[in-house]
C-alpha positions in Angstrom: 102.4 -120.7 139.1 101.9 -118.2 136.4 99.2 -118.2 133.6 101.7 -119.2 130.8 103.1 -122.1 132.6 99.7 -123.4 133.8 98.4 -123.0 130.3 101.4 -124.7 128.8 101.1 -127.7 131.3 97.3 -128.1 130.3 97.9 -128.3 126.6 100.6 -131.1 127.4 98.1 -133.0 129.2 95.2 -132.6 126.2 98.0 -133.5 123.7 98.9 -136.6 125.7 95.3 -137.6 126.2 94.3 -136.9 122.5 97.2 -139.2 121.3 96.0 -141.9 123.6 92.5 -141.6 122.0 94.1 -141.9 118.7 96.1 -145.1 119.6 93.0 -146.6 120.9 91.5 -146.0 117.5 94.2 -147.6 115.8 94.4 -150.6 118.0 90.4 -151.4 117.5 90.9 -150.8 113.6 94.2 -152.6 112.8 93.8 -155.3 115.4 97.5 -154.9 116.1 98.4 -154.4 119.8 101.0 -151.9 121.0 103.2 -152.6 124.0 102.3 -150.6 127.2 106.1 -149.4 127.1 105.8 -147.9 123.7 102.3 -146.3 124.7 103.8 -144.6 127.8 106.9 -143.5 126.2 105.3 -142.0 123.2 102.5 -140.3 125.2 105.1 -138.7 127.4 107.1 -137.5 124.5 104.1 -136.0 122.9 103.0 -134.5 126.1 106.3 -133.0 126.8 106.8 -131.9 123.2 103.3 -130.2 123.1 104.1 -128.3 126.7 107.5 -127.0 125.5 106.0 -125.9 122.1 103.0 -124.0 123.6 105.4 -122.4 126.1 107.7 -121.3 123.5 105.2 -119.8 121.1 102.7 -118.5 123.6 103.0 -114.8 123.0 103.9 -115.1 119.4 100.5 -116.2 117.8 97.7 -114.1 117.0 94.4 -115.1 118.7 91.4 -114.2 120.7 93.1 -114.3 124.0 91.5 -112.3 126.9 93.7 -110.2 128.8 
Protein backbone atom coordinates (compact mmCIF):
# COMPACT_ATOMS: atom_id res chain seq x y z
CA UNK A 1 0.00 0.00 0.00
CA UNK A 2 1.44 3.36 -0.97
CA UNK A 3 1.82 6.23 1.46
CA UNK A 4 -0.97 8.36 -0.03
CA UNK A 5 -3.55 5.58 0.31
CA UNK A 6 -2.47 4.74 3.85
CA UNK A 7 -2.60 8.39 4.88
CA UNK A 8 -6.07 8.83 3.39
CA UNK A 9 -7.41 5.74 5.13
CA UNK A 10 -6.01 6.88 8.47
CA UNK A 11 -7.62 10.32 8.06
CA UNK A 12 -10.91 8.56 7.35
CA UNK A 13 -10.59 6.60 10.59
CA UNK A 14 -9.76 9.79 12.50
CA UNK A 15 -12.79 11.58 11.02
CA UNK A 16 -15.11 8.68 11.88
CA UNK A 17 -13.89 8.53 15.46
CA UNK A 18 -14.10 12.32 15.84
CA UNK A 19 -17.70 12.20 14.64
CA UNK A 20 -18.52 9.52 17.20
CA UNK A 21 -17.02 11.67 19.97
CA UNK A 22 -19.13 14.65 18.87
CA UNK A 23 -22.21 12.45 18.73
CA UNK A 24 -21.55 11.16 22.25
CA UNK A 25 -21.31 14.74 23.51
CA UNK A 26 -24.56 15.59 21.77
CA UNK A 27 -26.34 12.66 23.39
CA UNK A 28 -25.02 13.60 26.82
CA UNK A 29 -26.09 17.24 26.55
CA UNK A 30 -29.35 16.90 24.64
CA UNK A 31 -30.58 13.73 26.36
CA UNK A 32 -31.97 12.64 23.00
CA UNK A 33 -30.84 9.17 21.95
CA UNK A 34 -29.75 8.50 18.38
CA UNK A 35 -30.45 5.07 16.94
CA UNK A 36 -27.57 2.68 16.40
CA UNK A 37 -28.36 2.42 12.69
CA UNK A 38 -28.13 6.17 12.25
CA UNK A 39 -24.85 6.27 14.18
CA UNK A 40 -23.28 3.56 12.06
CA UNK A 41 -24.59 4.94 8.77
CA UNK A 42 -23.54 8.53 9.28
CA UNK A 43 -20.18 7.52 10.78
CA UNK A 44 -19.42 5.39 7.72
CA UNK A 45 -20.49 8.23 5.45
CA UNK A 46 -18.21 10.68 7.27
CA UNK A 47 -15.27 8.26 7.20
CA UNK A 48 -15.65 7.47 3.49
CA UNK A 49 -16.09 11.15 2.58
CA UNK A 50 -12.98 12.12 4.55
CA UNK A 51 -10.98 9.31 2.96
CA UNK A 52 -11.99 10.27 -0.58
CA UNK A 53 -11.48 13.98 0.05
CA UNK A 54 -8.01 13.57 1.54
CA UNK A 55 -6.99 11.25 -1.27
CA UNK A 56 -8.20 13.73 -3.89
CA UNK A 57 -6.50 16.82 -2.45
CA UNK A 58 -3.38 15.22 -0.97
CA UNK A 59 -0.84 16.83 -3.29
CA UNK A 60 -2.68 20.12 -3.78
CA UNK A 61 -2.56 21.57 -0.28
CA UNK A 62 0.52 23.43 0.90
CA UNK A 63 1.92 22.19 4.15
CA UNK A 64 4.91 21.13 6.12
CA UNK A 65 5.16 17.61 4.74
CA UNK A 66 8.38 15.71 4.95
CA UNK A 67 9.57 14.14 1.67
